[in-house]
C-alpha positions as CSV (number, residue, x, y, z in Angstrom):
1,M,0.2,27.7,-9.0
2,A,-1.4,24.7,-10.7
3,E,-4.3,24.7,-13.7
4,A,-7.4,23.5,-12.6
5,A,-7.7,20.0,-14.2
6,P,-10.7,19.7,-16.7
7,V,-13.7,18.4,-15.4
8,A,-15.6,16.1,-17.8
9,P,-19.7,17.8,-17.8
10,F,-22.2,15.9,-16.6
11,P,-24.2,13.7,-18.8
12,T,-27.8,15.4,-19.6
13,G,-30.7,13.4,-20.8
14,W,-32.0,10.4,-19.2
15,R,-28.5,8.8,-18.8
16,G,-27.9,11.7,-16.6
17,I,-30.9,11.4,-14.8
18,A,-30.2,7.3,-14.4
19,I,-26.8,8.2,-13.0
20,R,-27.9,10.8,-10.5
21,C,-31.1,8.3,-9.2
22,A,-28.3,5.7,-8.9
23,L,-25.8,7.9,-7.0
24,G,-29.0,9.3,-4.8
25,G,-29.6,5.7,-4.3
26,L,-26.1,4.6,-3.0
27,R,-26.3,7.4,-0.5
28,A,-29.6,6.8,0.8
29,S,-28.4,3.0,1.2
30,L,-25.2,4.4,3.3
31,M,-28.3,5.1,6.1
32,V,-28.5,1.1,6.2
33,S,-25.3,-0.6,4.7
34,P,-22.1,0.3,3.5
35,R,-22.8,-3.0,1.1
36,P,-24.1,-1.8,-1.7
37,T,-21.5,1.4,-2.0
38,V,-18.9,-1.3,-1.2
39,W,-20.0,-3.2,-4.4
40,V,-19.7,-0.3,-6.9
41,I,-16.3,0.6,-5.6
42,R,-15.0,-3.0,-5.6
43,R,-16.2,-3.4,-9.1
44,Y,-14.6,-0.1,-10.2
45,F,-11.8,-1.6,-8.6
46,A,-11.5,-4.8,-10.0
47,H,-12.0,-3.1,-13.9
48,S,-9.3,-0.5,-13.3
49,G,-7.2,-3.4,-11.7
50,R,-7.7,-5.7,-15.1
51,L,-6.7,-2.4,-17.1
52,L,-3.3,-2.0,-14.7
53,A,-2.6,-5.5,-14.8
54,D,-2.5,-5.3,-18.8
55,S,-0.2,-2.3,-18.8
56,L,2.1,-4.0,-16.6
57,R,2.1,-6.9,-18.6
58,V,3.8,-4.9,-21.5
59,E,7.3,-5.4,-21.7
60,A,7.9,-7.4,-18.5
61,P,11.0,-8.7,-18.1
62,P,12.0,-12.5,-19.1
63,G,14.2,-14.5,-16.2
64,V,11.7,-14.2,-13.5
65,A,10.1,-17.4,-11.7
66,A,6.9,-17.3,-9.8
67,I,5.5,-19.3,-6.9
68,L,2.0,-18.0,-7.5
69,D,-1.3,-18.1,-4.7
70,E,1.1,-19.9,-2.4
71,P,-1.2,-20.5,0.9
72,Y,0.5,-18.7,4.0
73,D,-3.0,-19.1,7.1
74,G,-5.8,-21.3,7.0
75,D,-8.3,-18.2,5.5
76,P,-9.0,-18.9,1.8
77,D,-7.8,-15.5,0.9
78,A,-4.1,-15.5,2.9
79,R,-2.6,-16.2,-0.8
80,L,0.8,-14.7,-1.8
81,D,2.5,-14.6,-4.9
82,V,6.7,-15.0,-4.8
83,F,9.2,-13.7,-7.6
84,F,13.1,-14.0,-7.9
85,P,15.1,-14.2,-10.7
86,D,15.4,-17.3,-11.8
87,A,19.1,-17.4,-11.2
88,A,18.1,-17.7,-7.8
89,G,16.1,-20.6,-8.4
90,S,18.3,-22.6,-9.9
91,D,21.4,-22.4,-7.1
92,G,19.0,-22.0,-4.1
93,R,19.7,-18.3,-2.6
94,R,17.9,-16.5,-0.1
95,L,17.9,-12.9,-1.9
96,P,16.4,-9.8,0.0
97,T,13.0,-9.4,0.1
98,V,10.3,-7.0,-0.4
99,V,6.8,-7.6,0.5
100,W,4.2,-5.7,-1.1
101,T,0.6,-5.0,-0.1
102,H,-1.9,-3.7,-2.5
103,G,-4.2,-1.1,-2.3
104,G,-7.9,-1.0,-2.9
105,G,-10.0,1.0,0.1
106,F,-9.6,-1.6,2.0
107,V,-12.9,-2.9,0.0
108,G,-11.2,-4.1,-3.0
109,G,-8.0,-4.8,-5.2
110,S,-5.6,-7.6,-5.4
111,K,-2.4,-9.0,-5.4
112,D,-2.9,-10.1,-9.2
113,E,-3.2,-6.8,-10.6
114,I,0.4,-5.9,-9.7
115,R,2.7,-9.4,-10.6
116,D,4.4,-7.8,-13.4
117,Y,5.0,-5.0,-11.1
118,L,6.8,-7.1,-8.7
119,R,8.4,-9.5,-11.8
120,R,10.0,-5.9,-12.6
121,V,11.6,-5.8,-8.7
122,A,12.5,-9.3,-9.0
123,A,14.6,-8.8,-12.1
124,A,16.7,-5.9,-10.0
125,G,17.6,-8.8,-7.4
126,F,14.8,-9.2,-4.9
127,T,12.7,-11.8,-3.9
128,A,9.1,-9.8,-4.5
129,V,6.4,-10.9,-2.5
130,G,2.6,-9.7,-3.3
131,V,0.3,-10.4,-0.6
132,N,-4.0,-11.0,-0.7
133,Y,-5.6,-10.3,2.7
134,T,-9.3,-10.1,3.3
135,L,-11.5,-7.4,2.2
136,A,-14.0,-5.7,4.5
137,P,-16.7,-6.0,5.2
138,A,-15.9,-9.6,5.3
139,A,-13.2,-9.0,7.1
140,T,-12.9,-6.0,9.8
141,Y,-9.8,-3.8,11.5
142,P,-7.6,-4.9,12.0
143,T,-7.2,-8.3,10.1
144,P,-5.5,-7.3,7.6
145,V,-2.1,-6.5,9.6
146,R,-2.7,-9.7,11.6
147,Q,-2.8,-11.7,8.0
148,V,0.5,-9.8,7.0
149,M,2.2,-10.8,9.7
150,A,1.0,-14.2,9.1
151,A,2.6,-13.8,5.5
152,L,5.9,-12.9,7.2
153,R,6.0,-15.7,9.5
154,H,5.1,-17.8,6.2
155,L,8.1,-16.3,4.4
156,D,10.2,-16.9,7.4
157,N,9.3,-20.8,8.0
158,N,9.8,-21.0,4.3
159,A,12.8,-18.9,3.4
160,D,15.1,-21.8,1.5
161,R,12.2,-23.0,-0.6
162,L,10.7,-18.9,-1.7
163,H,14.5,-17.5,-1.8
164,A,13.7,-14.9,1.2
165,D,16.1,-13.7,3.5
166,P,14.0,-12.6,6.2
167,T,16.9,-11.1,7.8
168,R,16.5,-8.4,5.1
169,L,13.1,-7.4,4.6
170,V,11.7,-4.4,3.3
171,L,7.6,-3.8,3.9
172,A,6.3,-1.5,0.7
173,G,2.4,-1.0,-0.2
174,D,0.2,1.8,-1.9
175,S,-2.8,3.5,-1.2
176,A,-4.7,1.3,1.6
177,G,-1.7,-1.0,1.4
178,A,0.7,1.6,2.5
179,Q,-1.6,2.4,5.4
180,I,-1.6,-1.4,6.2
181,T,2.2,-1.5,5.5
182,A,3.0,1.4,7.9
183,Q,1.0,-0.4,10.5
184,V,2.7,-3.8,10.3
185,A,6.0,-2.0,10.7
186,A,5.2,0.1,13.8
187,V,3.6,-3.2,15.4
188,G,7.3,-4.8,14.4
189,S,9.3,-1.9,15.1
190,D,7.0,-0.7,18.7
191,A,5.8,-3.2,21.2
192,G,3.4,-0.1,23.1
193,Y,1.6,-0.1,19.8
194,A,1.8,-4.0,18.9
195,Q,-0.2,-4.6,22.4
196,R,-2.5,-1.5,21.6
197,L,-3.2,-2.9,18.5
198,G,-3.2,-6.7,19.6
199,V,-1.1,-7.7,17.1
200,E,1.8,-9.9,17.7
201,P,4.7,-9.1,15.9
202,A,6.3,-12.1,13.4
203,I,9.5,-10.4,13.0
204,S,11.8,-8.4,15.0
205,A,13.2,-5.2,14.6
206,G,16.4,-6.1,13.2
207,Q,14.9,-8.1,10.4
208,L,13.2,-5.3,8.7
209,R,15.4,-2.8,7.0
210,G,12.8,-0.2,5.3
211,V,9.9,0.5,4.4
212,A,8.1,2.0,1.0
213,L,4.6,3.7,1.3
214,C,3.2,4.9,-1.9
215,C,0.0,7.3,-2.4
216,G,-1.0,6.0,0.9
217,I,-4.1,6.9,3.3
218,F,-2.9,6.9,6.9
219,D,-5.4,9.3,8.8
220,L,-8.9,9.6,7.7
221,D,-8.8,13.0,10.1
222,L,-7.3,14.5,7.0
223,M,-10.2,13.8,4.8
224,S,-12.3,17.0,4.3
225,A,-15.5,16.9,5.3
226,D,-16.7,18.6,1.7
227,S,-14.7,16.1,-0.3
228,P,-16.2,14.4,-3.3
229,L,-14.6,11.2,-1.7
230,K,-16.7,11.8,1.6
231,D,-19.1,8.9,0.5
232,F,-16.7,6.6,-0.6
233,V,-14.6,7.3,3.0
234,W,-17.9,6.8,4.7
235,A,-18.5,3.5,3.2
236,M,-15.1,2.2,3.3
237,A,-14.5,3.3,7.1
238,W,-17.6,1.7,7.9
239,A,-17.3,-1.4,6.2
240,Y,-13.2,-1.7,7.7
241,S,-14.0,-0.4,11.3
242,G,-17.3,-2.5,11.3
243,T,-18.9,0.6,12.7
244,R,-21.2,2.8,11.3
245,D,-20.0,5.9,12.8
246,Y,-16.3,4.8,12.7
247,R,-15.2,8.0,14.6
248,R,-17.3,7.1,17.8
249,N,-15.1,3.3,17.5
250,D,-12.2,4.4,20.1
251,F,-9.9,1.5,19.2
252,F,-10.4,2.4,15.3
253,T,-9.8,6.2,15.8
254,S,-6.7,5.4,18.1
255,T,-5.0,3.2,16.6
256,M,-5.7,3.3,12.7
257,P,-4.2,7.1,12.2
258,V,0.0,6.2,11.5
259,T,0.8,9.5,11.8
260,K,0.0,9.1,15.4
261,A,1.9,5.5,15.8
262,V,5.0,6.4,14.7
263,T,8.1,6.0,17.1
264,S,11.6,6.7,16.8
265,A,11.9,2.9,16.3
266,F,10.1,3.3,12.9
267,P,12.4,1.7,10.0
268,P,14.1,3.8,7.7
269,T,11.1,4.8,5.0
270,F,10.4,5.9,1.3
271,I,7.2,8.1,1.1
272,T,5.8,9.3,-2.6
273,A,2.9,10.5,-4.1
274,G,1.5,12.7,-7.3
275,N,1.0,16.2,-7.1
276,A,-2.4,15.6,-8.5
277,D,-3.5,12.9,-6.0
278,P,-6.1,13.8,-3.6
279,L,-4.7,11.8,-1.0
280,L,-1.5,14.0,-1.2
281,A,-1.4,15.5,2.4
282,H,-2.0,12.3,3.9
283,S,2.0,11.1,2.7
284,R,3.3,14.4,3.7
285,A,2.0,14.4,7.2
286,L,3.4,11.0,7.4
287,A,6.9,12.3,6.6
288,S,6.7,15.2,8.8
289,A,5.9,12.7,11.5
290,L,8.3,10.4,11.0
291,E,10.9,13.3,10.4
292,S,10.1,14.7,13.6
293,K,10.6,11.7,15.4
294,G,14.4,11.4,13.9
295,V,13.5,8.7,11.6
296,T,15.3,8.8,7.9
297,V,12.9,9.6,5.3
298,E,13.5,9.7,1.8
299,T,10.2,11.6,-0.5
300,L,9.6,11.7,-3.7
301,F,7.1,14.5,-4.3
302,Y,6.3,16.9,-7.2
303,P,5.7,20.8,-7.3
304,S,2.2,21.9,-7.6
305,D,2.1,22.7,-11.2
306,H,4.2,19.7,-12.8
307,R,3.0,17.9,-15.5
308,P,1.5,16.0,-16.5
309,G,-0.5,16.6,-13.3
310,L,0.4,13.1,-11.3
311,G,-2.8,11.5,-9.8
312,H,-3.3,8.6,-7.3
313,E,-0.9,5.3,-7.7
314,Y,1.1,7.4,-10.5
315,Q,3.8,5.1,-9.6
316,F,1.9,2.1,-11.6
317,D,1.4,4.0,-14.3
318,L,4.8,2.7,-16.4
319,S,4.2,4.9,-19.7
320,L,5.2,8.1,-18.0
321,G,8.7,9.1,-17.4
322,D,7.4,10.0,-14.0
323,G,6.2,6.5,-13.1
324,R,9.7,4.8,-14.9
325,A,11.3,6.9,-12.2
326,A,9.4,6.2,-9.1
327,L,10.2,2.4,-9.7
328,Q,14.0,2.9,-10.3
329,R,13.8,4.8,-7.0
330,L,11.8,2.6,-5.3
331,I,14.7,-0.1,-6.5
332,A,17.7,2.1,-5.2
333,F,15.8,2.6,-1.9
334,F,15.1,-1.5,-1.4
335,G,18.7,-1.6,-2.5
336,R,20.5,0.8,-0.1
337,C,18.3,-0.9,2.5
338,T,19.2,-4.3,2.5
339,D,22.7,-3.8,1.9
340,R,23.1,-2.1,5.3
341,N,23.7,-3.7,8.5
342,K,21.0,-6.0,10.3
343,S,19.4,-2.8,12.0
344,G,19.2,-1.4,8.5
345,A,19.6,2.2,10.6
346,A,21.4,3.4,8.2
347,L,20.5,5.3,4.3
348,D,22.6,7.1,2.1
349,S,23.1,10.9,3.6
350,G,23.2,12.0,0.2
351,A,19.5,10.3,-0.7
352,E,17.7,12.9,-2.7
353,K,14.5,14.5,-1.7
354,H,11.5,16.6,-3.6
355,G,8.6,18.7,-2.4
């Protein structure tokens, strides 16, 4: 059994009173609107995102060219970054392309925070693309899925200039971005699901070689009613679904859970989450759902007593050996997928599995 992580004592005195009052005020505001809680969540993500960007900037690889804030659709939020080795820019090559959708609970986060992570992917011989999408509640479900599809269409239409190979695509994402990514893959591989969701595919199943999902949230029903994250989940789901009681939004609850949407046509998939991630059950459930459909799945999970305990988004912490190993596993997965035939149907049968 894993040891319980130490819990910092709640502040006492006037500071503790002020924090309790603020939390009480946020809970009360959820009776009326998700916006105050979303504002706090977004501020928190912006702060942690700046720290992440600073940490990834250390020893970022040289020799990588970038096209930043490329518009891919009419929406002002519809921007993407493209990274590729300098050599590809010199000789005009199209490279196998990894398209990464950032996390942030559907209400926060930005592609800017992971630019130097994607530079590392590009340095390994890929074109790496980071996609921004409109955050909730300014845009509701499934707008980000449509926007990522529009980004894929833009890459297809501008493949030479952006050094993208639309016949060798891998979709990737983290946290909420992993959920969006999984839905995009489901739309691209299953016409019936695309019709139910109301999203037109911008790619064919033959273009999509693989999917990599890090620390995702795939089914809100897996969130415990007594979870310490329940207020966050309520605010996020309200903002994203556009419905105060999101469980009564039939369209949202029937199409958003990726665990219930996957079919045997889903692409080969890599899934990872840390042993101390509160969303670990989501990754395990999706891996099981995919395996039950006969999809090739490679997982990177850890024993419950693994030390140090690996929390949410551990893969971005490159000061940890486990974070660096996860990046190498991802790069190896990208390579196996894109070096195969156009259908991307088979991974190496000896792919290591943990968990």
